[in-house]
C-alpha positions in Angstrom: 352.2 -74.1 115.8 355.1 -75.5 114.0 357.5 -75.2 117.6 354.3 -76.9 119.4 354.4 -79.8 117.0 350.9 -79.1 116.1 349.5 -80.3 112.5 348.0 -77.8 110.4 346.7 -76.9 107.0 347.0 -73.3 105.6 344.5 -71.5 103.6 343.1 -74.7 101.9 339.6 -75.5 103.3 337.0 -73.2 101.8 333.8 -72.4 103.5 330.9 -71.2 101.3 328.6 -69.0 103.0 326.0 -66.5 101.5 325.8 -63.0 102.3 322.9 -61.8 104.3 320.3 -58.9 102.2 321.0 -55.4 102.5 318.5 -53.2 102.8 318.3 -50.8 100.4 316.3 -47.5 99.5 314.6 -46.1 96.3 313.6 -42.7 95.5 311.9 -41.9 92.7 312.7 -39.2 90.6 308.7 -37.9 90.6 305.8 -39.4 91.4 302.4 -38.5 89.8 299.1 -37.6 91.4 297.7 -40.9 90.2 300.3 -43.0 91.6 302.6 -43.5 88.6 306.2 -43.2 89.0 308.7 -42.2 87.2 312.3 -42.4 85.9 314.3 -40.0 83.9 317.4 -41.7 83.0 319.9 -40.3 80.1 322.0 -42.9 81.4 321.2 -46.2 83.1 324.1 -47.9 84.6 324.1 -51.9 85.3 323.7 -50.6 88.8 320.2 -48.7 87.7 319.3 -52.1 86.2 319.8 -54.4 88.9 317.6 -52.0 91.3 315.0 -51.9 89.3 315.1 -55.6 88.4 314.8 -56.3 92.5 312.2 -53.3 92.9 310.3 -55.2 90.3 310.8 -58.3 91.6 309.6 -57.5 95.2 306.9 -54.9 94.2 305.0 -56.0 91.4 301.9 -53.5 92.7 304.4 -50.6 91.5 303.9 -48.3 88.5 307.3 -47.5 87.4 307.6 -45.4 84.1 310.8 -45.0 82.4 311.5 -41.9 80.1 314.7 -42.2 77.8 316.2 -39.3 76.5 317.2 -42.0 74.1 316.0 -45.6 74.4 318.3 -46.7 71.5 320.9 -46.4 73.4 322.8 -49.4 73.9 323.4 -50.8 78.0 326.6 -51.6 77.2 329.2 -51.2 74.2 329.4 -55.0 73.9 325.7 -55.4 74.1 322.8 -55.4 71.3 320.3 -54.5 74.2 319.1 -51.2 74.1 317.3 -49.3 76.7 314.1 -49.8 75.7 314.6 -53.5 74.6 315.6 -53.8 78.5 312.5 -52.1 79.8 310.3 -54.4 77.3 311.9 -57.3 79.0 311.1 -56.4 82.0 307.8 -55.0 81.7 308.5 -51.5 82.4 306.7 -49.3 80.2 308.7 -46.5 78.9 308.7 -43.3 76.4 311.0 -41.5 74.7 311.7 -38.1 76.5 311.0 -35.2 77.3 307.6 -35.4 76.2 305.7 -37.8 78.4 302.8 -39.4 77.0 299.8 -37.3 77.8 298.0 -40.2 78.9 300.4 -40.9 81.7 299.2 -38.0 83.6 295.6 -38.7 83.7 293.6 -40.0 86.6 294.0 -44.1 86.2 290.6 -46.3 86.3 289.8 -48.3 89.4 
């Protein structure tokens, strides 16, 4: 371009864009006969937390419950938030495994 006498700028302009939504799939750990979905977590990654935040937003009708091996585990070494705090904030019922509450296995009232 210089040889042709063309004026230009190089990597000075910024063009903003939004990345299109990415279709994802969720495979529950367990689905009980009453429709309750159980997610069993020993380690709750940031990717898991984001995934379940999006699922809750997009499918509020789903009854997903967490079985934490240790609900007092902090979501990271720099955070005071524990697994159970995260679940409470998002409105997910949870229990401390390995035993789940008996009432979770019962038929739900219509």
